[in-house]
N, C-alpha and C positions, 0 to 999 in steps of 0.2 A: 492271593497268589504270593508265594515266597520266591524272590529272585535274588540270586547271588550275583553281584555286579562288580566288575573291575575293568581295568584296561591293561593291555599288554603293549608297552611302549617300545619305541626304538627298534621296530622290526626292520632290519636292514636289507636293501636290495644290493647284493654283492656280486661283482663280476670277478671270478677267480682267474688268475693268470694261467692256471693249469686245470685240466679236468679233474674232478674228484675221483680218487681211486677207491673202488668199493671194498668192503670187508671181504676177506677171503681166508682160506685155510692156511694158518700159519702166519698171517700178517694182519695188521689193523687197518682200519679205514684211513686213507691218506688225503689230507686237505692242505693245500698250500697256504702259507701265512700271508702271501702277497695278494692284494685284491684292490679293486676300484669300487667305491660305493656310489650307487646311483639313487640315493635318497632313502628316506625312511617312512614308515607309516605306523599308526597306532590302531590296534584292534580293540574295540569296546565289545564286551560280551555280557549278557545277562542269562544266567542258567536258572531254569524253572526246576526247583528242588523236587517237586512232585513227579515230574515226567521226564526230566533230563533234557528237554528241548532248550535250545539256545537262540537268543536274539543277538545278532551281530551288526556291527557298523564300523567302517574304517574312517579315520580322520587323520589329517596331516599332522596335528599336534594333540596335546592332551591337557589343555587348559580347561578352566571352568566353562568357557563358551562351548567347547566340544562336548563336555560332559552334559551340559544342558541340552544340547542337540540330541544326544543319545537318550536322555530321559524323555524327551518329546517322542522319540520313536517307541520307547517302551509304553508310553501313555496311549499311543495309537494302537499298539499291538495287543494290549490287555483289555478284555471286555470291560465296559464301563460299570457293570454291576459288581465287579470284584475290587476288594481292597488290595493294595500292593505293598508288600513288605520287602524292603530292599536291604540286603546284607552287604555292607561295604566296609572297607578298611578306613584308617584315619588319615589318608592322604588329604592334603590341604584343599585340593580341588573339590573333594566331596563335601567339604564344610564351608565353601566360599559363601559369602553373604548373599550373592545373587542366587546361588543354588538353594540356600535355605529359604529365601523369599519365594522362589518358584514352588518349593515343596509346601510352604505354609499356605499357599493359595489352592492347594489340592489336598483336601483332608483325607482322601482315600490312600495317599502315599504315607508310609511309615518307614523311617530309616533306623536300622540297627547297626551300630558300629562294632566291629570285632575289637577285642582288646589290643592294646599297643604291642607291636612285634609278633602278632599272631595272625598275619594275613593268610598263612597256610590253612587256617580253619575254614576259609571261604572256599566252598566247593568249586567255584568257577575256575580256580587255579588248575583243577584237573583238566578242564577244557583247554586251557592254555598249553598244557603239556601235549595234548593231541594236535593243537594248532602248530606247536613247535615241531612235532614229527612231520607234519604236512609241509612246513616251510623250510625244514632243516637243509634240504638239498636244493633249495631254490637257486637258480643261476640266472642273474640278470645280465643282459648283454647290451642294453641300450637305455637311454634316457627317454622321456623326462621323469625324474623323481620316482623311479621304480614303479611305474603304473602296472606292469605285469605282476609285480609282487603284491600290490594293493588288490588286484583282481583275485589273486590266489588267496590272500588273507580273507577277503570278503566272502569267498566261496568255500572256506575251509569246512564249514558245517555241512557242505554239500558233497564233500569228498573224503572226509576223514574216516567216517564210519567204523572201519575195521581196525584202525590202529589201537582201538581200546580193548577189543576182546578176541576177535576171530579173524585170522588172515583170509578166510574164505569170503568174507564180506567186504574186503578192502575195496575202496572206491565207491561204495554205496553211500548215499547221502546220510550224513550224521543224524539229522533230525528224523530220517526215516527209520533209523535203527536205534533211536534214543532209548535210554533207560536211566532211571534215577540211580545216583550213587548211594551205596550203603556202606557205612563205617563198619569194618570188621574187627578192629582192635578195641579192646575194652580199656577202661581207665586203669584197671589193675595191671594189664599187660604193658601199657605205656609206662607206668610208674616203675615196674620191674626193670624195663629196659634202661630207664634213667638211672636206677640204682646200680645196675651192672656197669653202666658207663662211668658213673661217678667213682665207683670202687676201682676201676681200671686207671683212671687219670689222676686220682687223688695221690698227691705226693710225688708226681712225676717231675722230671727236671725241666720240662718245657711247657 
């Protein structure tokens, strides 16, 4: 099983001083810049490349201890007869000595690091986009530490479903409407875009 793994940190539980004004004809969405923060949470996620299913867990912090806890959840969730290939970025937590020691004791786990500065290659980032859509308009009105936000973050895979494709299935559980991501851009098309960009900014004054 190939799993894309990462964490979305510093998800904030914000209490806005004024209600959010929705997007309308002729004006943009309005959000006040004044707010009270009722804590933060970190959302860990592992995306199964073959099926699109996600394993999630919320933690108050994003140290190696929390990452180890999430790895243990992955270990319980994946059938014992399968090898587990983890795609992660170069964040120091993922390379901590205790994490390496834990992985060394489990031969079925294999870690593959994305190249430096290319975290966007990790497909789990797409899941975090959907989580962001789910939590974007979250409004926290009470303490402690944004517990409501944490419950919503933990349940994002149960309620995002339709933010990805079809408005008709909005609110349906994400894992019930799961589908693998497929790259549509070719290497040539990406290089062509880079070439056009370079030609436009080359020699500019800024």
